[in-house]
C-alpha positions as CSV (number, residue, x, y, z in Angstrom):
1,X,0.0,0.0,0.0
2,X,1.5,3.4,-1.0
3,X,1.9,6.1,1.6
4,X,-0.9,8.6,1.4
5,X,0.6,12.1,2.1
6,X,-2.3,14.3,1.2
7,X,-3.3,17.4,3.2
8,X,-6.0,19.5,1.5
9,X,-4.8,21.4,-1.5
10,X,-1.1,20.4,-1.4
11,X,0.9,19.0,-4.3
12,X,0.8,16.5,-7.1
13,X,2.3,13.0,-7.0
14,X,5.9,12.8,-8.2
15,X,6.3,10.3,-11.0
16,X,9.8,8.8,-11.4
17,X,11.4,9.1,-14.8
18,X,13.4,6.1,-16.2
19,X,16.6,8.2,-16.4
20,X,16.8,10.2,-13.2
21,X,19.1,13.2,-12.8
22,X,20.0,13.6,-9.1
23,X,21.5,16.8,-7.8
24,X,23.7,16.7,-4.7
25,X,25.9,19.0,-2.6
26,X,29.2,19.0,-4.5
27,X,31.8,19.1,-5.7
28,X,32.7,15.5,-6.4
29,X,34.1,13.7,-3.4
30,X,31.7,15.0,-0.7
31,X,29.9,12.6,1.6
32,X,26.7,13.6,-0.2
33,X,28.3,12.4,-3.4
34,X,29.3,9.1,-1.7
35,X,25.7,8.7,-0.4
36,X,24.2,9.4,-3.8
37,X,26.5,6.8,-5.4
38,X,25.4,4.2,-2.8
39,X,21.7,5.0,-3.2
40,X,21.7,5.3,-7.0
41,X,23.6,2.3,-8.3
42,X,21.2,2.0,-11.3
43,X,23.1,4.5,-13.5
44,X,21.3,7.7,-12.5
45,X,23.1,10.9,-13.6
46,X,24.6,12.5,-10.5
47,X,25.0,16.3,-10.8
48,X,27.0,18.3,-8.3
49,X,25.7,21.6,-7.1
50,X,27.8,24.3,-5.4
51,X,25.4,24.9,-2.5
52,X,22.4,23.5,-0.7
53,X,20.1,26.2,-2.0
54,X,21.3,25.4,-5.5
55,X,20.3,21.8,-5.1
56,X,16.8,22.9,-4.2
57,X,16.6,25.3,-7.1
58,X,17.8,22.7,-9.6
59,X,15.0,20.3,-8.5
60,X,12.3,23.1,-8.3
61,X,13.2,24.3,-11.8
62,X,13.1,20.8,-13.3
63,X,16.9,20.7,-14.0
64,X,17.1,17.6,-11.7
65,X,14.5,15.0,-10.8
66,X,15.7,14.7,-7.2
67,X,18.1,16.4,-4.8
68,X,20.2,15.0,-2.0
69,X,21.1,17.3,0.9
70,X,22.5,16.8,4.4
71,X,20.1,17.4,7.3
72,X,21.9,16.6,10.5
73,X,25.3,15.4,11.8
74,X,25.3,13.5,15.0
75,X,28.4,15.5,16.3
76,X,27.8,19.0,14.8
77,X,24.0,19.1,14.8
78,X,21.6,20.5,12.2
79,X,22.7,21.7,8.7
80,X,20.7,24.9,8.9
81,X,21.1,25.7,5.2
82,X,18.9,22.6,4.6
83,X,16.5,23.4,7.4
84,X,16.0,27.0,6.1
85,X,15.1,25.6,2.6
86,X,12.6,23.2,4.1
87,X,10.9,25.7,6.4
88,X,10.5,28.3,3.6
89,X,6.8,28.3,3.0
90,X,7.5,29.2,-0.6
91,X,9.4,25.9,-1.1
92,X,7.3,23.4,-2.9
93,X,9.6,20.4,-2.7
94,X,8.7,17.3,-0.6
95,X,10.8,14.7,1.2
96,X,11.1,11.5,-0.7
97,X,13.4,9.5,1.5
98,X,15.6,9.8,4.6
99,X,19.1,8.3,4.1
100,X,22.1,8.1,6.6
101,X,25.8,7.5,6.3
102,X,28.2,6.2,8.9
103,X,30.9,8.7,8.3
104,X,34.5,7.6,8.5
105,X,36.9,10.5,8.1
106,X,40.4,10.6,6.7
107,X,43.3,13.0,6.8
108,X,44.3,13.8,3.2
109,X,47.3,15.7,2.0
110,X,50.8,15.3,0.6
111,X,52.7,14.7,3.9
112,X,52.2,14.7,7.6
113,X,55.2,17.0,8.0
114,X,54.8,20.7,8.5
115,X,51.0,20.8,8.3
116,X,50.0,24.3,9.1
117,X,46.4,24.4,7.9
118,X,43.7,21.8,8.0
119,X,40.6,22.4,5.8
120,X,37.2,20.8,6.2
121,X,33.5,21.4,6.5
122,X,32.5,22.6,9.9
123,X,30.9,19.3,10.9
124,X,34.1,17.2,10.5
125,X,36.1,20.0,12.1
126,X,33.8,19.9,15.1
127,X,33.9,16.1,15.4
128,X,37.7,15.9,15.0
129,X,38.8,19.1,16.9
130,X,40.2,17.0,19.8
131,X,42.1,14.8,17.5
132,X,43.5,17.8,15.6
133,X,44.7,19.5,18.7
134,X,46.4,16.4,19.9
135,X,48.2,15.6,16.6
136,X,48.6,19.1,15.0
137,X,48.3,21.6,17.9
138,X,49.8,24.5,15.8
139,X,47.6,23.9,12.7
140,X,44.9,26.4,11.8
141,X,41.4,24.9,11.2
142,X,39.7,26.5,8.2
143,X,36.0,25.9,7.5
144,X,35.0,25.2,3.9
145,X,31.6,24.8,2.2
146,X,32.1,21.0,1.8
147,X,34.7,18.4,2.5
148,X,35.4,18.1,-1.2
149,X,36.1,21.8,-1.4
150,X,38.4,21.3,1.6
151,X,40.4,18.7,-0.3
152,X,40.6,20.9,-3.3
153,X,41.9,23.8,-1.2
154,X,44.4,21.5,0.5
155,X,45.7,20.4,-2.9
156,X,46.2,24.0,-3.9
157,X,47.9,25.2,-0.7
158,X,51.4,24.4,0.6
159,X,51.7,22.8,4.0
160,X,47.9,22.1,4.1
161,X,45.8,19.0,4.6
162,X,42.1,18.2,4.7
163,X,39.7,16.1,6.6
164,X,37.1,14.3,4.5
165,X,36.1,11.4,2.4
166,X,39.1,9.2,1.6
167,X,37.9,8.6,-1.9
168,X,38.4,12.3,-2.6
169,X,42.2,12.1,-2.3
170,X,42.6,10.5,-5.7
171,X,40.3,13.1,-7.3
172,X,42.6,15.9,-6.2
173,X,46.0,14.3,-6.3
174,X,46.5,13.8,-2.6
175,X,47.4,10.9,-0.4
176,X,45.4,9.3,2.4
177,X,47.7,10.2,5.3
178,X,45.6,8.5,8.0
179,X,42.3,6.6,8.0
180,X,40.1,6.4,9.9
181,X,40.5,9.2,12.4
182,X,38.4,10.1,15.5
183,X,36.6,6.8,15.5
184,X,36.0,6.7,19.3
185,X,32.7,8.5,18.8
186,X,30.0,7.4,16.3
187,X,29.6,10.0,13.5
188,X,26.5,9.7,11.4
189,X,25.1,12.2,8.9
190,X,21.4,12.1,7.9
191,X,20.4,13.1,4.4
192,X,17.1,13.9,2.8
193,X,16.1,13.1,-0.8
194,X,13.8,15.9,-2.0
195,X,11.6,16.0,-5.1
196,X,8.6,17.6,-6.7
197,X,5.4,16.2,-5.2
198,X,4.9,13.4,-2.7
199,X,6.6,10.1,-2.4
200,X,4.6,7.0,-3.4
201,X,7.0,4.6,-2.0
202,X,5.9,1.8,0.3
203,X,6.8,1.5,4.0
204,X,6.8,5.2,4.8
205,X,7.7,5.5,8.5
206,X,8.3,9.2,9.0
207,X,6.3,12.4,8.2
208,X,7.6,16.0,8.3
209,X,5.6,19.2,8.7
210,X,6.4,22.9,8.9
211,X,4.2,25.2,10.9
212,X,3.8,28.6,12.6
213,X,1.6,29.4,15.7
214,X,0.3,32.6,17.2
215,X,2.9,34.5,19.2
216,X,1.0,33.9,22.4
217,X,1.7,32.1,25.7
218,X,0.9,28.4,25.4
219,X,0.4,28.5,21.6
220,X,3.2,26.0,20.9
221,X,2.0,23.7,23.7
222,X,-1.5,23.8,22.4
223,X,-0.3,22.9,18.9
224,X,1.7,19.9,20.2
225,X,-1.0,18.6,22.6
226,X,-3.1,16.7,19.9
227,X,0.0,14.6,19.1
228,X,0.4,13.6,22.8
229,X,-3.3,12.8,23.0
230,X,-3.1,10.6,19.9
231,X,0.1,8.9,21.1
232,X,2.1,10.2,18.1
233,X,5.9,10.4,18.7
234,X,7.5,13.6,17.6
235,X,11.0,12.4,16.9
236,X,12.5,15.8,16.0
237,X,11.5,19.5,16.2
238,X,13.6,22.5,15.3
239,X,12.8,26.3,15.2
240,X,14.1,28.9,12.9
241,X,13.7,32.7,13.1
242,X,11.5,34.4,10.5
243,X,13.6,36.9,8.6
244,X,12.4,40.5,9.3
245,X,10.2,39.5,12.2
246,X,12.1,39.6,15.5
247,X,11.0,37.0,18.1
248,X,8.8,35.2,15.5
249,X,9.7,31.6,14.7
250,X,8.8,28.9,12.2
251,X,9.0,25.2,13.2
252,X,9.8,21.9,11.5
253,X,8.6,18.7,13.2
254,X,9.3,15.1,12.3
255,X,6.6,12.5,13.3
256,X,7.0,8.7,13.6
257,X,4.4,7.2,11.2
258,X,2.6,8.3,8.1
259,X,-0.7,9.9,7.1
260,X,-2.3,6.5,6.3
261,X,-2.5,6.1,10.1
262,X,-5.7,7.4,11.6
263,X,-4.1,8.7,14.8
264,X,-1.6,10.8,12.9
265,X,-4.3,12.2,10.6
266,X,-6.5,13.0,13.6
267,X,-3.6,14.8,15.4
268,X,-2.7,16.8,12.3
269,X,-6.4,17.7,11.7
270,X,-6.7,19.1,15.2
271,X,-3.2,20.8,15.2
272,X,-4.0,22.5,11.9
273,X,-6.8,24.4,13.5
274,X,-4.3,25.8,16.0
275,X,-1.7,26.9,13.5
276,X,-1.4,30.2,11.6
277,X,0.3,28.3,8.8
278,X,1.1,24.6,8.1
279,X,2.9,22.8,5.3
280,X,3.2,19.0,4.7
281,X,6.7,17.9,3.6
282,X,5.4,14.4,3.1
283,X,5.6,10.9,4.4
284,X,8.7,8.9,3.4
285,X,10.7,5.8,4.1
286,X,13.9,5.7,6.2
287,X,16.6,3.7,4.3
288,X,19.1,1.4,6.0
289,X,22.3,3.2,7.0
290,X,25.2,3.2,4.5
291,X,28.9,2.7,5.5
292,X,31.6,5.0,4.2
């Protein structure tokens, strides 16, 4: 049975094409790229995008069928560029799947000697900061837009190294100096696959919504109460400020279950009456975790 993800007046069903074009946060060699390769082993065309907003734009404009973006890292937290795209009420894309990758990081460079700068995305830098301080206490940590961009910068800079996907070393002419690093703490990144319209895949186990409530005492509590009353588990909730409106927030919530389930439909029907705006991001399956 397909997952019904209808709220009144929202969206068409997304129909898969035989030859899919999948945009991902690039350039080549990012963990998003690796996750896309593992998910689409059927010959889909993988297209790198320079930023998360560009991934969304490519899909929204029909230049890609699907887009793969990181949502949260277990060490560094939410990827707010992705959250901000999802909570934008003007965004029409829906979540098709949730993917995750057990991230194993490598130190990439020419030599371990005289490393003065270590480039990486902020999430790996945050996860590995203790390891970096122990092994390279004098090295400057420089944040980049992606781990692949970090490897590219390291390849272009004397006395530099990068922390990222070991497969990216060969792409940019570097060596894997050490792998894996900082493995004493589990490091998992969750990704979302977004597309135009709702997923029709079977076994949908999560639903995401975006909503706003009146700026009044107890308004958020009142909105969440129907989920408690219907025994619906909210597995994630995040707030973001509304641009140009100080002290006004928009929320994204993740629910365990899908809209085929009466208790979830009942909770959402009641909560909708208490919201000033609500958007359904869809019900979707959660895929088995990949290994890097």
